[in-house]
N, C-alpha and C positions, 0 to 999 in steps of 0.2 A: 504494500500500500504506500502511496506517495506521502511525503512529509507535508502536513497541512501548513507548516510554517516555513516552507522552503522559499517563499517569496519575500520573507523579511530581510531587511538590511542586517549586516553583521552587528550593528550597534543596538538592535531592537531587543526588548525583553521577550523571552520565550516561555510559553507555558511549561515546557519540559524542564526549564531551569528555575522555576518559581521556588521561593523559599518556603512555600507551603502554608498550611493552615495551622492555627494554634491547636486545634483538635483534629488529629488525622482522620481522613475519610477516604473510602475507596474512590478511584477515578470513575468518572461517568463514561458510559459506553460510547457516546458520540458528542459530548460537549466538553470543551477544554475548561481548565480551571477558571480562566478569566471570563469565559462565557457564563459559567455558573455564578460567578460573582455578580456580573451584570444582572442576571435574572433574579438573584436573591435581593438585590437592591431595589429593583423595580417592584417586586412583590412585597416589600417591607412597608409597615405602617408609617415609618418615618418619611419614606419617599412620597407616599400618598398625601401626607399632611402638607407637603410643599404647595399643593394646589391652593390652599387658603392661607399662605404665609406671604407677607409683604416682601416685594423686591425693593421698591423705593416708596411707592404710594400705598397707603392702607386701602383695603377693599372698599371702604365707605366713600372714598373719593370718586370712584368710577369703576365700571366693570370692563373697561376697554383697554386697560394697561396690563403690563406683564405682572405675573406673580412669580414667586420663587420657583415654582414648577416649570412654567414656560421658559423662564430664563435658563434653567438647568437643561431643558431639552435643546435649546438653541446652542448652548455651550457644547453639548454632546455632539450635535450635528457638525458644528464648525471643527471641533476637535478631531472627529473621524476623518473629515476631509484632509486636514493637515497631516494626520498620521499616515493616511494612505499615500499621500504624495511623497512623504519622507521615508517610506518603507518601514514604518514603526508598527507596533502591535495595536491594531484597531480595537480588538476586544478589550484589552487592558485599558487603553485610552478611554473608551466609552464607559467602562465601569468606574474609572476615576472621575470622569465628568459627572456621571449620574449621582455619585456619592458626595461630591465635593461640598454641597450645601445642606446636607441633611441635618446638620447640627444647629442650623439657624433657628432662633426662637421666634415667637410671633412679633410682628411690628418691625422686622428688619433690624438694621443697625441701631435704631432707637431702642428697641427691646433689648438688644445685646448689652448696650451701655448700662441700662437699668439693672439687669441681672448681675452684671459685673460689679456694680456698686453695692447691691444688696448682699452679694456673696463675698464681699471683699475680705471678710474675716473667716470665710469658710471655704477657702480654696479658689475663690474667684470664678469667673465664667468666661469662656471664649468658645466660639461656635465650632472650631475644628476639634478642640479637646472634647466638647460634648458630642460631636459626631463620632469620635473614636469610642466614647462610652456607649453610645447607642448601638454601634455595630458589634462591639465586643461584649456588652452586658445586657442592655435594656431591651433590645428586641428579643422576643420570646416566641420563636416559630418552629424550633427544631428540638425534639425531646432530648437528644444526646448532649446538647451543649447550650450555653447562653449565647446571646448575640446571633450574628449571621455567619460567624466563622469564615470570614473572607480571607483571601490570601494575604500574605505579608505585604506584598507590593501595593495593594489597594489601601490597606491600613496605613502603611508608611506614607502614602501620598497625603493623607490628612495630617499626619505629624509634621511633614516638611512644609505644609502650607500654614501651620500654626504660627501665630505671632508670639507664642510663649514657649520658646525652645527649652527653657529650664524646668518646665513642669515635668514631674516624674514620668507620667504616662506618655508624654511627647518625647522626652529624652531617650526613652527605651528604644525608639526607632531611629534615632539620628546617629550617623557614623561621623566622628570627628574628621575623618579623612575624606569625607564626601559632603562638602557644604551645599551641594545642589542635589535635588531629587533626580531620578532617572528621566530620560527624555520624554517618555509618555506623560509623566506628571508635569513636566515643563510645558508640554503642549497645552494641557488643560489650564494651567495658570495663565498662559498667554491668551488662549481663546476666551477665558472668563473675562479678562480685562478688556479685550476687544469687543466682546458681546455687550457687556454692561455699559460701556461708554456709548456705543452706537445705539443700543436699544433704549437706554434712558433718554437719550436725545430724541429718539423717535416718539416715545411716550409723551415727553414734554411738549413736543410740537402738536401731537394729536389732541392733547388735553388743553391746549392753549396756554400753558404756563410760559411759553416763549413763542416768538413769531419768527418766520423765516428771515425777516430783516435783521433780527438780533444776531444772526450768524454771519453777517457780511464780512466781519473781520477775522473769522476763524479759518485758518489756512486749510486744515484737513477737510472741513466741510466744503470749502470752495473747490477742493480737488475732486470731491465726489460730484458736485454740481457740474463741473467742467466735463467730467466723463459722460454724464447724462446728456448734456447739450451737444457734445460731439456725436452722440449716437442718435438722439431724437430731435435735436433742435430746441426751439423754445416751447416750454410746457407751462400749463396753468399751475398755480401753486399746489392744488390738490393732487396733481400728477407728479410734480417735481419732488415733493417731499418724500414719498415712498421710494421713488426711483433713486434719489440721491442717497437714501439710507442703504439700499442694496449696493449701490456703487461704493459706498464707504466701507462696507464689509469686504467687498471684493478686493479693493485696492489694499486694504490692510492685510488680508490673507496673502495676496500676491507679494507684498513687501516682506512679510514674515517668512514665507517660503524661500524667497530669493536670498535673503540674508542668512537664514538658518542653514540652507543647503551650502552656501559659500563657507560658513564657519565649519560645518561638518567636514568639508573637503580640505580646507586650509589647515585645520588642526589635526587632521588624520585620525578622526574618531573611528575606531575599528572594533570596539567592544562595548557592551552595555554600560560598564562601569567607567569608561573613559570620561564621559561628559560630566559625571557626578563630581569629579575631582577638580573641576574648574571653579574659579572664584565667582564667576557670573553665569547666569543662565545662558545656554547656547541657543535655545529656541526663543528668539526675541526679534523685534523689528529693527530696522536700520536706524542710524542716529537721527536722520532728518525726520522720519516718521515718528520716532520716539519724542522728538521735540514738539512736533505738531500735536501729537496725542496728549502731551502734557498741557498744551495750551487749551485743548478741548476740555480736558478734565478740570482745569481751573475755571473755565466758563461754566461747566455743569455745577461745580460746587457753589459758585457765586449766584447763579441765576435759577438753578433748579433745586438742588438739595437744600438751599437756604431760602427758597421762595417762601413768602409769608404763609401761604396756605399749607405747603408741605410741612413747615415747622409747626404750625398750629395743630395739625392732625397728629404729628409725631409726638408733640408734647402731651397731648391728651392721652395718647396710647401709653406713654411712659408713666403718666400719673396712674392709669388703671393698673398697670403691671406692678408698680410699686405698692399700691394699696392692696392688691391681691397677695403679694408676698407677705406683707405685714399681717394681713388677716389670717392667712393660712398658717403662718408660723405660730400665731397665737392660738388658733383653733384648728389644729390638724385633723380633728375628728370630723370636720365638714367634708373631707375628701377621703373615700375608702382607701386604706392602706397607709396613709401618711402618719397616723398616730402609732403605727407599729414600729416606726423608726425610733431608735434611742434619741433622747432629747438633744444631745450634742450634734447629732448628724441630721436632725430634722430640717434645718435650713437648706442643706444641700438637697434633701429629698424634695422639698418644696420648689427649689430652683429647677430640678429636673422635671417635675410635674409641669411647671409653667413653661419651660422651654419646649416641652413636647406639645403644647396647645397650639392650635391655629389661631389666627387673628379673631375669627368669629367665636371660637370656643372661649378664648380669654375674655372677650367682651361679654359673652353670656355669663361666664363665671363672675365677672365683676358686677353685673346687674343682679345676679342671684345672691351673691355672698356679701357684697359691699354696699348695695343700695336698697335691697329689700328690707322692710321692717322686721326686726327680730321678735 
């Protein structure tokens, strides 16, 4: 039988060389280990909950913008395209993309900052660390073991993406001789950044938070507009906007592939571990696009993420989550199972409960537990 991974580049991760699972399992008769990881992630409760978790705007603002789930699917699609062109492992890349945001709490980064504050004296909170905890402990779907029992490579991708490298559960995966994750994980990091910049811009235009005229001085956007006009000529704003967003993704992927392929060749990357030992990620855009991307991100922070309406809704969501944490810490009997935790560990259990709620469930909890008459 032919080798199913014969098409991979020498520097790609291979299922046959995986460091395996924490709890040994027999191999599947026709699915590789990374395919099984992908399927386990998709079937997990944590993945389904992403449907009702905030990407940038909470669901009460509109039902037209992206959620954490749609963002994740877009990252997976872009990541697979890049992996295929570079000869890297598509199944592993897709699994990493699908799992990369499962640890996000309700209300996006606003919710994460509140939980980090509430849990400051109880180990803190960071979504990648919580994602690790979900896939290693909290998901309960398989009788022989806790968690999803994913391969080491998928779990390590969450650790390398964490902003808290000194946390014990993160440090266990980090190799001091490898400051960078393997190339499949680097692809997802790059695709995540590319996707949220472009799609946050798309949502902001769709919802009227910004206007096309506001982007006149943004070089990366103008490059997308120029591509559209070269192909279609002059378009009405309703046609220009989505066409320019697609062009923006295309030109960023083109640039990423061009410069990543050049680095792979110039540095003589010949094995999966070679790129991990570099000081900087190898999968990255070129200097000019990096500069233009930074300009776009500064614009988004100033005009979208700090838009008065976005801030108003985020602050209201933070207030709800903080009040829920205080209420449930004082009255754990109001949620089945919380009172079973020893008192010193109860705040961490409350934090895990809240982080696992969707935006809607957290809002319902707040109405039921914090606003209803007792």
